[in-house]
N, C-alpha and C positions, 0 to 999 in steps of 0.2 A: 317041740317048739322049733319053728323054722326061722332062720336068720337071713334077712336080705342084705346083701352087700351092694353099695352103690359106690361107683368109682368117683373119685374127685376129678374135677376139670381143671387141668393146668392151663394158666394164662401165659401168653407169650408175647413179647414185643421186640422190635427191632430198634436198636439205638445207634445213632450216628455220632461219631467223635470227630469234631471239626479239626482238632489240632493234629490228629494222626490221619485223618481222611479215611477212616475205616468204619466198619459196622460190627455190631455185636448182637447176638440173639440171646435174650434171657428168658427163662421159664421159671415160673413160681406157682405154688398152690395157694399161698396166703396173700392173695391180692384183694384189696378193698376198693370198693366203688365210692366215689365222692362226687356229689353234685355241687357245682359251683354256684355262686349267686346268680350268674347270668343263665343258669339252666344247663350248662355244659357238664356232661359226665366225664369224669376222669378216673382212670384206674391207678391206684397208688401201689406201686411195687415196693418190696422190701429192699434193703441194701443187697448188693450182689453176693455178699458173703452168706446171706440167709436164703437165697434163691435155690431152687431144686437143681437147676442146671444153667450153666452160663458157657456160651460158645467162646471160642478165641476170636481174635480180630480177623475180620474178613474184608478184603478189598472189594471195591464195587464191581470190578470185572468179573470176579467169581462168586458173586453173591447169589446169583440165581442157581448156579451149578451146585454150590456148597449148601444152600438152604435145605434141600431134600435130604442130603446126608446128615446135616446137623439135627433136623427134625427127628429122623430115624433113630439117631444115636441118643437123643434126649428121651425119646419115648421108651427106649430100652433101659436107660439109666433110671428113669422115674417110675418104670413099670406101669405105664398108663398109655392108652391110645386116645385119650380125650385131651386134645390140645386146641385151644382157641386163641387166635391172634387178636390182640386189642390195640 
């Protein structure tokens, strides 16, 4: 009997904090899709304590440079190459 393993797809999103003027990238496997009454699709992320990986605070000037490093670190920590930004 052979077993087929399928990798879960991790969802990621960038969050902006107005009070600190910084960004944070969060990664989670247990993201749920919800369709609002107007037909808009929203991805419901768990609290940050239950996410698979949460980056530190990133300022806007270094966001593009740090994004690739953070994604690589998150993939290594979560042991997956399947990351989808929503």
